[in-house]
N, C-alpha and C positions, 0 to 999 in steps of 0.2 A: 796341206791335207783337206781334202772336202769330206771324206767319209771319216768317220771314228766308229771303231768296235769295240765294244767293252764285254768280257765273258766272266760268268761267275759260274760257280758249282764244284761240288767234289765227286770223286768218282763213285763213293757209295752214298751219298747225300740224296735229298729227294729229287733233285733235277739238275739240269744245266741250262744255263740262261746266256742269250746273245742279245746284246742291245746295239743295233746299227743306226748311226745317225748320220744325216747327211744326204740322204736320198732324194732325188727329186719329187715332186709330185706327179701322180698319175703313171706311175710305172705298174705294169700289170704282173703280178705274182701268182703262180699257181701253186697250191698246198701241195699236190702231188708231185710237182718237180723239186721241191725241197725233201720230200719223203723218199722219192728215188736215190737222191744222192746221199741221203743218211742211210739207205739200205746198201748201197755201193760200197760205203765206207766200213759196213759190217761184214762185206763177203771176203773171200778169199781163202785158198788152201794153207793151214797152219793157223787158223785162228783159234782161239781156246775157248774154254766153257761160257766165258761171259757173254760172248754173241749168241749162245743157245737161250739165255735168260731174256736178253734185251730185244725188243723190236720197236726200234726208234722211230718216232713220229714226232712231227711239230705241232706245237700249240702256239697260236700268235696272240699275243696279249695286248698289243697296240701298233698303232701305225698303219692299218689297213682297214680300209671300207669298200666293200664290194669287189675285194681282189684287187684293189690298186691302193698304191702308198699315198698317204695324205701330205707328204712332205715332213711329217713329224717322224721321232725315233721309232723304228720298227723292234718291238721286243720279242723274241723268239725263245720257246721253252720246249725242252726234250726231256721227258720224265726219265727216271732211272727206276725200272722195275725191280732191280736188286735191292733197292732200298728197303722193302718189305723185311728182306734178312738181315738188316743193319740198323733196324729201328733203334735198339737198345746202345748201340755204338756211336750212332751219328745223330742222335737227338738234338736239336740246336741248344736246348736249354738244360735237359737233364744230364748231370756229370756221370758219365760211364764209369763203373767200378768193378773189380774183380775180373770175372770171365767175361764180362760185358764190355770191358776196356778193349781188348783186342790189340793191346798196346804192340808197337812193332820197336823193339829194342835192339834186335839184329840187322843192322842197315845191310842193304844189297848192293854189292859192288856193281856200279853203272848206274844206278838210280840217284835220285836227288837227296836219298834218305840221310846219309851223314853230313854232306854239305849244308843241308836244310837244318838239321837239327844243332850243327854247330852254330849255324846263322842266327837261329831263335834262343838257343841254350836251353834245350830241351832234351829230354831222355827218351820220349815217346815219339818216334819217327812218323807215326799216324797223322800227325798234323801237317806233315809236309808231303806224303805220298799221296794223299787224297786228291791235294789240287795238282800236284804234280803228273799225276797220272794221264796217259794218253786218252784216257775216256772224255777229257776235255774237249778233245778235238771234234766231238759231235757237234758241239756250239759253233766251232769253226766252219764246219762244213753246211751246217743249216744257214749261217751267214753268207759263205760263198755261194750257195746256189741262189740266194737273191741276187747277189752282184753278178752272177752269171746270167740272171735274167735281163738285167740292165745291158750286158755286153751283148747278148743276143739281138736286143731291140737296135743296137748299134752295128752290128754286122761283124761282131766278133764272135769267134767259136773257139772252144778248148776241147783239148784232148790229152788224156794223160795215160801212160801205159808203163809196164815193168819192163826195164832194159837188162838189168842183172839182178840174179838172186845167187848168193855165194859167189862161185867160180863159173857159174852159167851165164853166159853172154849172149843175149838176141840179137840177130843182125839188125842193121839200121833200118829204121822206117822211110820209105819213100814219101819224102816232105809233100811231094806233088799229088799223092793218093792218100791223104790222111784220114779220110772217111772210110774208105775200105779197111785201113789197119785199125780204126776205132772200133768197128764192127768187131773183128776180130779179138780185139783186147777185152771187149765187154762180155765176150762169150767164155773167155779163158779163165779158170779157176785162180790162176795166178797175175791176172790183167796183162798178160803177154800177146803182143800181136802175131808172134809166130808159134804155130802149133805146135812144131817139133821141139822148140825150146821150152814150151810150157809144160810138156811132159818132162822133160830133163829137169826142170826146176822142181816139179812136183816131188820128184824122185829125191832130190837132193834134200828137200824139206822134210820128207818123211825118214831118210837115212839119219837126218840130225835128230828128230824126234825120239828114234828108238835109241839113242845114246843119252836122252835127255838134255840135248842142245839148242841152239837157236842159230838162225840164219837172218843176215841183213842183206841189202841190195841195193840198186839205185833205180829211181824212176825218172820219167822226162814227161815234162807237160810243154805241149806246143799250142800257140796261140796264133790263130790265123784272121787276117781281116783287121788288123790293128792299124790304124793310119799311121803315116810318118809324124814326127814331132810330138810324140806322148813322152812325158818326162821332161828333163832339163839338163842342161849342161852348165847352168849358171850357178847353182849352189849344191852341195855335196848331198844335203839332205833331201833334195828333189831329183837326184839321178834315179832313172828308171831301174837300171841294173842293181844299184844298191838297195832300192825298195824291196826289189824281188828277193835278193839275197837275204836281207834282214827276215822278211816274212817267211822264206822257207826253212831259214836257220833256226827260227823259233819253234818249230813243229818238233815234238818230242822225238828223241832219237837221231836226228838228222845232225851230221858231222861234217857235210861238206855240199857246197853248191857250185855248180857250173854253169855258164852261160854260154851257148854256142861250142866252140871247140874247147873252152875251158882249159885246163891243164895241158891239152896238148898244143896250145898255143905258146908254150914255154919251150916245146921240143922242137918247134919248125922255124923255118927262116920266115921273115917277112913277107917274102912272095908267095909261100904256102899259107898264109893265114889271112891277109886281108883280101876283102872281095871287090873285084874289079867292079867299076860302074859303067852301066851302058844305058842308053836312051832308046826306048822302043816303044812304037805305038803311042806316043804322048806321055810316057812316064819313064822314071829312073827305075831301072831294074838292076838286079844282080846275078849272074851266073853260078854264084855260090852264096852260102849263107853262114859262112865260118863264125861271123860276129853275133850269131843268134837273133838276129834283128833289132839290136841295139849297138849303137855307136855313140860315144860322148856321152852318155847318159840319155840318149832320145831314142825312141823307135825309128827305124829307118824305112819302114814299110813292108819289109820281109817277114816271114813268120818269126814269132818269138819263141826261142827253143832255150828251156832252161831244164838242169837235172839236179837232183839231190840224192846225196849217198846217206843210207839209212845204216845205222850200226845194228848187230844183233839185239834182240830182245835180251835186257839183262837178267830179267828173273827167270832161272833156269830150274829146270826139273831136278837138275844135279847141282845144287848150290855151291858156289864158291866160298874159301874162308871168309870169315870176316870177325869182327870183335863186337861184344856186348857194349851197348851203350852206357847201362849202368854199372855192370860188375868189371868191365874191362877185360874179361875172359873170351880166349877163342872161341867160335861157334861156327858152324856151316850157316849161312845167311838164310834168314827166314823167307818162306817161299809163300808167295801170293798166287792166286790163278793168274794164269798167262798164257801167252800166244807162243808159239815156236816159231812163227814168221808172220809179219804184219806189214810186209812190203807192199802188198796190193792195196790194203787199205790206205798207206801211207800216200799212194799215187792219188788217190782221191781227195784227201787232206791238202797233197801239195796243190790240186788242181783249184780248189776252194781259195788257198793262200795267194796264188796267183790271180784267181778271179776277183778279189778284194783290191789288190794292189792295181791292177788294169782298169778297174772301174773307177778307183780313185784319181789314177791319172788321167783319165778320158774326161772325168768330170772336172778337174783342174784346167783340161784343154777348151772344152765346150762351154762351161759355165752353165747358167740356166736353172731356174727354180722348178720347172717343170718338164716332163718328158717332151712335150711339145717344144719347148725352147731348145733343150738338149739336142733334138732331133735336128731341127731347124739349123741350129749353130754348127753341128756337124756335117749336114749338107753343104753349108757355106765353107766350111774348112776344106772338103773333098773337092768342092768346085773351085777354089782358090788353087789347089793342087794341081787340078786338071787343067788349068788356065796359067800355069807358071811359066 
């Protein structure tokens, strides 16, 4: 790996932090581009009250000068406005007591509460939920926006959209007209590229809200302009599809990942799965992209298509049965402020995760300590492919 990303911060703590190491010198970074992605993460029909409190903006503590990377670690900070309401509970040094402790002894089914409490041997799961919270994805989105800038310089574009919420499924996006679909998705409250499906998805979310329930769904990320040969077939740790799957599965509430046809590959015959190889206009092309742009752990030059399935948000307005960690008595699970559906936000987070992996793999291929070297080497790689 060329890039390394470390994040820190609690849901109700002072801030979220991302440290991105391994970027080349001279990459132009626009603060507004990062803030735009942070705003996109906060949007979506079905989001909860927390999004009305926060107004995420990035602070850059190190690694940039004059809007360009120094080749040193880039430190990004996103402040939590809600911390003002939690100072007594989340003070780094003063031990909370009594009403200020806001102890969580009733673990919520579907969260990390019980498993984390058992891991640490504690009876207050707040020490677990604060870090396990999806609030931490703001840091990953900020870092992903930086990686997107690098990919953009290298001619790689990313697009994310929602393809399913509950049992409402959107029609497939025409992979040859991704830019038009992207505009439609950006204007949709559920980040769906089909207007009629968007309305049906919103109606399904509203129906779940009325019963105190939640909905999950499926998001898709498409990357275009990725040259062939990114990733590796040599070691399992370097396979591009494996790296993408790990990055996406690490997002809160994601329970499955597909690349290309995904699970459908197991249902079809080989002749209906594998993409024929043609040679046109001086390059190898495919009439289909069932592989999702990756074969043998390497990108093959076609658009990379990945999907991630998100389970319904587990904190419910109508709590499920649980057991108190201290008394072992049955209770209804404790309720924290929550969303009824966060699939649209998950699409933006997935986009950031894909951006990090592709930027890392691209830098593995191109090498270079500066953007001048990266782009020069990339031009050479593309030239070699054109003259193959």
